[in-house]
VOBA-1610 file (N, C-alpha, C; in pm, whole numbers, padded with zeros to 5 digits, always signed):
BEGIN
Unk+05670+12265+07300Unk+05780+12169+07320Unk+05911+12240+07354Unk+05936+12350+07279Unk+06058+12426+07305Unk+06058+12486+07445Unk+05940+12533+07488Unk+05930+12594+07621Unk+05955+12490+07730Unk+05909+12366+07706Unk+05932+12260+07803Unk+06080+12227+07811Unk+06145+12219+07692Unk+06288+12191+07687Unk+06367+12300+07759Unk+06329+12425+07735Unk+06396+12537+07802Unk+06380+12529+07953Unk+06261+12484+07995Unk+06235+12475+08139Unk+06328+12371+08203Unk+06343+12256+08134Unk+06431+12152+08186Unk+06576+12197+08192Unk+06621+12269+08088Unk+06758+12321+08085Unk+06779+12419+08199Unk+06682+12508+08219Unk+06692+12607+08326Unk+06694+12539+08462Unk+06610+12436+08477Unk+06604+12363+08604Unk+06736+12292+08631Unk+06793+12230+08526Unk+06921+12161+08541Unk+07032+12257+08579Unk+07036+12373+08514Unk+07138+12474+08544Unk+07123+12526+08686Unk+07000+12547+08728Unk+06974+12595+08865Unk+07020+12493+08967Unk+06991+12364+08939Unk+07032+12258+09031Unk+07184+12247+09039Unk+07251+12257+08924Unk+07397+12249+08921Unk+07459+12365+08997Unk+07405+12484+08975Unk+07457+12603+09043Unk+07435+12593+09193Unk+07318+12540+09231Unk+07287+12523+09374Unk+07382+12425+09438Unk+07412+12313+09366Unk+07504+12212+09419Unk+07643+12269+09435Unk+07690+12345+09335Unk+07823+12406+09341Unk+07831+12506+09455Unk+07727+12585+09471Unk+07723+12685+09578Unk+07730+12617+09714Unk+07658+12504+09726Unk+07656+12429+09852Unk+07794+12374+09884Unk+07863+12317+09781Unk+07995+12263+09803Unk+08094+12372+09844Unk+08084+12488+09777Unk+08176+12596+09808Unk+08154+12648+09950Unk+08031+12642+09998Unk+08002+12691+10132Unk+08035+12588+10239Unk+08041+12463+10205Unk+08083+12359+10299Unk+08233+12339+10283Unk+08309+12444+10315Unk+08453+12448+10290Unk+08527+12332+10355Unk+08489+12298+10478Unk+08555+12189+10549Unk+08492+12054+10515Unk+08385+12053+10439Unk+08314+11932+10397Unk+08259+11851+10515Unk+08188+11922+10602Unk+08118+11853+10711Unk+08020+11750+10657Unk+07964+11778+10541Unk+07864+11689+10485Unk+07917+11555+10440Unk+08048+11546+10419Unk+08106+11422+10364Unk+08076+11302+10453Unk+08087+11315+10583Unk+08066+11203+10673Unk+07951+11224+10771Unk+07869+11324+10746Unk+07761+11357+10841Unk+07669+11238+10867Unk+07625+11171+10761Unk+07535+11057+10779Unk+07608+10937+10838Unk+07729+10913+10792Unk+07807+10800+10844Unk+07835+10817+10993Unk+07859+10939+11037Unk+07888+10964+11178Unk+07769+10930+11268Unk+07649+10946+11215Unk+07529+10914+11293Unk+07518+10765+11322Unk+07584+10684+11240Unk+07575+10539+11254Unk+07686+10480+11340Unk+07783+10564+11379Unk+07895+10515+11459Unk+07851+10490+11603Unk+07883+10371+11651Unk+07854+10340+11791Unk+07966+10396+11877Unk+07929+10481+11971Unk+08028+10544+12058Unk+08027+10477+12195Unk+08142+10474+12264Unk+08271+10522+12214Unk+08326+10432+12105Unk+08400+10493+12011Unk+08459+10417+11902Unk+08604+10382+11938Unk+08670+10314+11847Unk+08804+10263+11875Unk+08914+10359+11829Unk+08938+10364+11699Unk+09042+10451+11642Unk+08988+10519+11518Unk+09005+10651+11509Unk+08965+10728+11392Unk+09090+10772+11317Unk+09088+10757+11185Unk+09197+10802+11100Unk+09156+10936+11036Unk+09226+11042+11070Unk+09199+11175+11014Unk+09303+11205+10907Unk+09256+11247+10788Unk+09353+11276+10684Unk+09292+11326+10555Unk+09369+11313+10449Unk+09329+11362+10317Unk+09303+11244+10223Unk+09335+11259+10094Unk+09308+11152+09998Unk+09388+11026+10026Unk+09503+11039+10090Unk+09582+10921+10122Unk+09508+10834+10224Unk+09444+10898+10320Unk+09362+10825+10417Unk+09232+10776+10354Unk+09170+10859+10272Unk+09047+10819+10204Unk+09075+10700+10110Unk+09189+10707+10038Unk+09226+10599+09948Unk+09260+10471+10020Unk+09303+10483+10144Unk+09335+10365+10225Unk+09210+10278+10238Unk+09099+10341+10274Unk+08972+10268+10284Unk+08933+10209+10148Unk+08949+10287+10043Unk+08909+10241+09910Unk+08992+10122+09863Unk+09120+10118+09902Unk+09209+10011+09860Unk+09206+09889+09952Unk+09179+09911+10079Unk+09185+09800+10174Unk+09084+09823+10288Unk+08956+09819+10253Unk+08852+09845+10352Unk+08852+09740+10463Unk+08900+09619+10433Unk+08903+09514+10536Unk+08997+09549+10651Unk+09101+09625+10621Unk+09191+09671+10728Unk+09113+09749+10832Unk+09021+09832+10786Unk+08940+09912+10878Unk+08830+09827+10943Unk+08760+09750+10862Unk+08648+09671+10914Unk+08695+09565+11014Unk+08801+09494+10981Unk+08848+09387+11069Unk+08903+09438+11202Unk+08954+09560+11200Unk+09013+09617+11323Unk+08922+09720+11391Unk+08804+09739+11334Unk+08707+09836+11387Unk+08766+09978+11390Unk+08839+10013+11285Unk+08891+10148+11268Unk+08791+10229+11183Unk+08796+10359+11199Unk+08707+10448+11124Unk+08791+10542+11038Unk+08766+10545+10909Unk+08838+10633+10818Unk+08764+10763+10795Unk+08833+10873+10814Unk+08773+11005+10792Unk+08866+11093+10708Unk+08911+11036+10597Unk+08993+11112+10504Unk+08909+11178+10397Unk+08950+11297+10355Unk+08880+11368+10247Unk+08984+11418+10147Unk+08966+11380+10023Unk+09059+11415+09917Unk+09079+11566+09905Unk+09206+11605+09893Unk+09240+11745+09869Unk+09250+11833+09992Unk+09217+11779+10109Unk+09209+11865+10227Unk+09345+11903+10284Unk+09350+12025+10335Unk+09465+12077+10407Unk+09443+12060+10556Unk+09546+12089+10633Unk+09535+12077+10779Unk+09432+12174+10836Unk+09415+12290+10773Unk+09316+12387+10821Unk+09175+12330+10811Unk+09146+12263+10700Unk+09013+12204+10682Unk+08992+12089+10779Unk+09097+12009+10801Unk+09085+11899+10896Unk+09061+11952+11037Unk+09129+12059+11072Unk+09112+12118+11204Unk+08969+12165+11224Unk+08909+12226+11122Unk+08772+12277+11133Unk+08673+12163+11156Unk+08693+12049+11090Unk+08598+11938+11104Unk+08640+11835+11209Unk+08745+11865+11283Unk+08799+11769+11379Unk+08697+11730+11486Unk+08618+11825+11531Unk+08518+11794+11634Unk+08412+11698+11580Unk+08359+11729+11462Unk+08252+11647+11406Unk+08299+11508+11367Unk+08420+11499+11309Unk+08466+11373+11251Unk+08559+11293+11342Unk+08598+11351+11456Unk+08683+11277+11550Unk+08625+11284+11691Unk+08624+11402+11750Unk+08587+11415+11891Unk+08448+11359+11921Unk+08352+11392+11836Unk+08214+11349+11861Unk+08196+11198+11849Unk+08293+11130+11789Unk+08287+10984+11778Unk+08346+10916+11900Unk+08404+10997+11989Unk+08459+10950+12116Unk+08555+10831+12100Unk+08654+10845+12014Unk+08749+10734+11996Unk+08850+10726+12111Unk+08911+10610+12123Unk+09020+10595+12218Unk+09146+10663+12165Unk+09161+10662+12032Unk+09280+10721+11971Unk+09246+10778+11833Unk+09328+10873+11789Unk+09317+10928+11654Unk+09453+10918+11586Unk+09452+10877+11460Unk+09573+10872+11378Unk+09566+10989+11281Unk+09661+11082+11292Unk+09660+11203+11209Unk+09770+11193+11103Unk+09729+11195+10978Unk+09821+11194+10864Unk+09785+11314+10777Unk+09864+11420+10786Unk+09824+11547+10723Unk+09945+11630+10684Unk+09927+11713+10581Unk+10032+11807+10543Unk+10065+11810+10396Unk+10038+11701+10325Unk+10071+11695+10182Unk+10007+11809+10104Unk+09879+11831+10124Unk+09807+11932+10046Unk+09840+12075+10088Unk+09891+12092+10208Unk+09941+12224+10248Unk+10067+12257+10167Unk+10156+12158+10156Unk+10278+12177+10079Unk+10245+12195+09930Unk+10138+12130+09885Unk+10092+12146+09747Unk+10019+12279+09725Unk+09997+12353+09833Unk+09933+12486+09827Unk+09791+12477+09769Unk+09718+12373+09811Unk+09580+12357+09764Unk+09491+12474+09802Unk+09520+12535+09916Unk+09445+12654+09957Unk+09535+12777+09960Unk+09641+12775+09881Unk+09736+12885+09880Unk+09857+12854+09967Unk+09955+12941+09960Unk+10080+12920+10035Unk+10054+12923+10186Unk+10121+12834+10258Unk+10119+12834+10403Unk+10257+12788+10451Unk+10314+12860+10547Unk+10446+12825+10601Unk+10439+12692+10676Unk+10548+12617+10675Unk+10551+12488+10743Unk+10521+12502+10892Unk+10565+12613+10950Unk+10537+12637+11093Unk+10387+12644+11119Unk+10313+12699+11024Unk+10168+12710+11042Unk+10098+12578+11013Unk+10156+12498+10925Unk+10105+12362+10904Unk+10118+12284+11034Unk+10236+12292+11094Unk+10257+12226+11223Unk+10161+12281+11327Unk+10137+12411+11325Unk+10045+12471+11421Unk+09905+12413+11410Unk+09858+12388+11290Unk+09726+12326+11272Unk+09724+12184+11327Unk+09833+12111+11303Unk+09843+11975+11356Unk+09845+11978+11509Unk+09920+12071+11566Unk+09926+12085+11712Unk+09788+12116+11768Unk+09713+12201+11701Unk+09578+12235+11747Unk+09489+12111+11749Unk+09502+12024+11649Unk+09425+11899+11649Unk+09467+11811+11767Unk+09598+11806+11790Unk+09649+11727+11903Unk+09591+11778+12034Unk+09593+11909+12052Unk+09544+11968+12177Unk+09395+11945+12196Unk+09318+11951+12089Unk+09176+11919+12097Unk+09155+11774+12138Unk+09233+11685+12078Unk+09221+11544+12112Unk+09255+11519+12258Unk+09367+11574+12304Unk+09410+11552+12442Unk+09310+11608+12542Unk+09250+11722+12508Unk+09150+11783+12596Unk+09026+11695+12609Unk+09009+11605+12514Unk+08895+11514+12517Unk+08936+11369+12544Unk+09054+11353+12605Unk+09104+11223+12649Unk+09118+11123+12533Unk+09163+11173+12420Unk+09186+11089+12303Unk+09337+11079+12280Unk+09389+10958+12276Unk+09531+10939+12246Unk+09560+10980+12102Unk+09681+11030+12078Unk+09717+11080+11946Unk+09835+11002+11889Unk+09820+10959+11765Unk+09931+10901+11689Unk+09957+10993+11571Unk+10075+11055+11569Unk+10113+11145+11460Unk+10194+11070+11356Unk+10164+11093+11230Unk+10230+11021+11121Unk+10314+11115+11036Unk+10421+11062+10983Unk+10500+11139+10887Unk+10420+11155+10758Unk+10443+11266+10690Unk+10388+11285+10556Unk+10459+11189+10463Unk+10386+11129+10372Unk+10446+11035+10278Unk+10538+11107+10180Unk+10642+11040+10131Unk+10733+11104+10035Unk+10662+11137+09904Unk+10708+11244+09840Unk+10658+11283+09707Unk+10765+11369+09641Unk+10805+11332+09523Unk+10905+11409+09450Unk+10841+11526+09375Unk+10718+11509+09331Unk+10645+11614+09261Unk+10496+11585+09275Unk+10413+11688+09255Unk+10269+11671+09258Unk+10215+11682+09116Unk+10144+11580+09072Unk+10092+11580+08935Unk+09996+11692+08907Unk+09921+11736+09008Unk+09823+11843+08989Unk+09883+11983+09010Unk+10006+11988+09060Unk+10071+12118+09082Unk+10221+12099+09074Unk+10269+12090+08953Unk+10410+12058+08931Unk+10503+12175+08961Unk+10628+12141+08993Unk+10731+12243+09009Unk+10748+12300+09148Unk+10674+12248+09246Unk+10685+12301+09383Unk+10800+12238+09462Unk+10862+12136+09404Unk+10975+12068+09468Unk+10943+12030+09614Unk+10847+11943+09632Unk+10801+11913+09768Unk+10889+11820+09850Unk+10977+11745+09786Unk+11049+11638+09857Unk+11119+11687+09983Unk+11200+11792+09970Unk+11274+11843+10086Unk+11183+11911+10188Unk+11076+11974+10140Unk+10981+12039+10230Unk+10911+11933+10317Unk+10880+11821+10256Unk+10818+11712+10332Unk+10913+11660+10438Unk+11040+11646+10403Unk+11140+11602+10502Unk+11146+11700+10619Unk+11147+11830+10590Unk+11153+11932+10697Unk+11028+11928+10783Unk+10911+11917+10721Unk+10788+11911+10799Unk+10787+11787+10887Unk+10832+11675+10835Unk+10837+11553+10916Unk+10931+11568+11035Unk+11041+11635+11014Unk+11133+11661+11126Unk+11065+11744+11234Unk+10986+11841+11192Unk+10913+11926+11286Unk+10806+11847+11362Unk+10734+11762+11289Unk+10630+11680+11353Unk+10692+11584+11453Unk+10802+11519+11413Unk+10868+11424+11503Unk+10922+11493+11627Unk+10982+11611+11609Unk+11035+11686+11723Unk+10924+11721+11821Unk+10811+11765+11768Unk+10697+11798+11855Unk+10647+11672+11926Unk+10637+11562+11853Unk+10591+11437+11913Unk+10684+11392+12025Unk+10814+11399+12000Unk+10911+11359+12102Unk+10902+11446+12226Unk+10889+11576+12205Unk+10883+11670+12317Unk+10758+11650+12402Unk+10652+11601+12338Unk+10523+11587+12409Unk+10485+11441+12434Unk+10584+11352+12417Unk+10564+11210+12446Unk+10445+11151+12370Unk+10440+11184+12241Unk+10337+11131+12153Unk+10399+11025+12062Unk+10319+10930+12020Unk+10366+10828+11927Unk+10382+10889+11787Unk+10497+10865+11727Unk+10524+10914+11591Unk+10547+10795+11501Unk+10473+10790+11391Unk+10484+10680+11295Unk+10560+10728+11172Unk+10672+10664+11143Unk+10757+10706+11032Unk+10731+10620+10908Unk+10636+10663+10826Unk+10613+10596+10698Unk+10720+10635+10597Unk+10765+10760+10606Unk+10850+10819+10503Unk+10975+10736+10476Unk+11047+10701+10581Unk+11175+10631+10562Unk+11156+10491+10503Unk+11038+10433+10524Unk+11012+10298+10473Unk+10960+10298+10330Unk+10914+10412+10282Unk+10852+10419+10150Unk+10934+10497+10047Unk+11027+10579+10092Unk+11097+10671+10001Unk+11193+10600+09907Unk+11220+10666+09794Unk+11326+10620+09705Unk+11447+10712+09720Unk+11542+10702+09628Unk+11666+10781+09641Unk+11644+10930+09622Unk+11528+10970+09568Unk+11497+11112+09548Unk+11403+11165+09656Unk+11382+11088+09761Unk+11281+11120+09861Unk+11142+11130+09799Unk+11120+11047+09697Unk+10990+11037+09635Unk+10925+10904+09668Unk+10804+10884+09618Unk+10732+10759+09637Unk+10749+10676+09511Unk+10821+10564+09519Unk+10855+10487+09398Unk+10735+10416+09335Unk+10754+10374+09210Unk+10647+10310+09133Unk+10595+10183+09200Unk+10680+10114+09271Unk+10634+09988+09333Unk+10532+10014+09443Unk+10524+10139+09491Unk+10428+10172+09595Unk+10322+10272+09549Unk+10336+10326+09428Unk+10243+10430+09384Unk+10239+10439+09232Unk+10122+10472+09178Unk+10110+10491+09035Unk+10131+10636+08993Unk+10111+10728+09088Unk+10123+10870+09055Unk+10229+10943+09136Unk+10303+10871+09219Unk+10409+10933+09298Unk+10362+11002+09424Unk+10233+10994+09453Unk+10178+11059+09572Unk+10089+10964+09652Unk+09998+10895+09583Unk+09901+10810+09650Unk+09947+10663+09646Unk+09947+10596+09760Unk+09994+10457+09763Unk+09901+10361+09687Unk+09960+10258+09635Unk+09885+10143+09586Unk+09857+10053+09707Unk+09786+09943+09683Unk+09759+09850+09792Unk+09889+09802+09855Unk+09990+09778+09773Unk+10120+09734+09827Unk+10180+09840+09920Unk+10165+09967+09883Unk+10213+10074+09969Unk+10138+10080+10100Unk+10006+10064+10093Unk+09926+10065+10215Unk+09960+09946+10305Unk+09994+09834+10245Unk+10032+09717+10326Unk+10158+09744+10406Unk+10252+09819+10348Unk+10372+09858+10421Unk+10333+09947+10538Unk+10244+10042+10514Unk+10199+10133+10619Unk+10128+10057+10731Unk+10045+09961+10693Unk+09972+09882+10793Unk+10069+09803+10881Unk+10172+09750+10819Unk+10270+09672+10895Unk+10340+09759+11000Unk+10362+09885+10967Unk+10428+09977+11060Unk+10332+10021+11170Unk+10207+10048+11132Unk+10112+10110+11224Unk+10039+10012+11313Unk+10002+09897+11260Unk+09913+09806+11334Unk+09965+09765+11471Unk+10095+09734+11487Unk+10142+09698+11621Unk+10117+09808+11725Unk+10121+09933+11683Unk+10097+10045+11775Unk+09950+10050+11817Unk+09861+10009+11728Unk+09718+10020+11755Unk+09659+09896+11820Unk+09738+09791+11836Unk+09687+09667+11893Unk+09630+09688+12034Unk+09689+09782+12108Unk+09646+09804+12246Unk+09509+09870+12255Unk+09457+09918+12142Unk+09326+09984+12143Unk+09216+09887+12100
//
């Protein structure tokens, strides 16, 4: 009996270790949407590329995506580097008419270590260039306001987000790309995300997403 119990414990530990090893090796998380991508009818309409804010959008208001035939491809915790790596699988291969890119929060939070804002912008530009090379229209979005990050306190992100948004907007203007300004519509007096739009100061509630939808949807009507 003891030997059987030991065998089950060993098997469980081996399975857990194997799963962890697999996750660590799928750094960009290609597996997250691999099966869902096979079911997408191409060409598709609009793909949303992003992090937990985009992923949470679907979780909070899936009808926004379903009713408008939008595709959500957000992954919690991801930086722009990870999004860039999976951009072909999760955007280009779906052959959308347009892509909505909302990225940068987790870079500022240093989820994968420190990265200069110029290099964050560089990753976003690389996604834009990949999209344009494949005849996909690009909508660039401002990073949402955040006064602090609950999982990494003390980084003082508010002003960094403002600077990154200025850089994204400048690039969009110079290259005649659509820029969506969520930040100015959602921020409070500290350049943070207020309680009426968020429970944790980073991720929007349904009310926050409704504000974002009101800003974005008129731009996407043509698709």
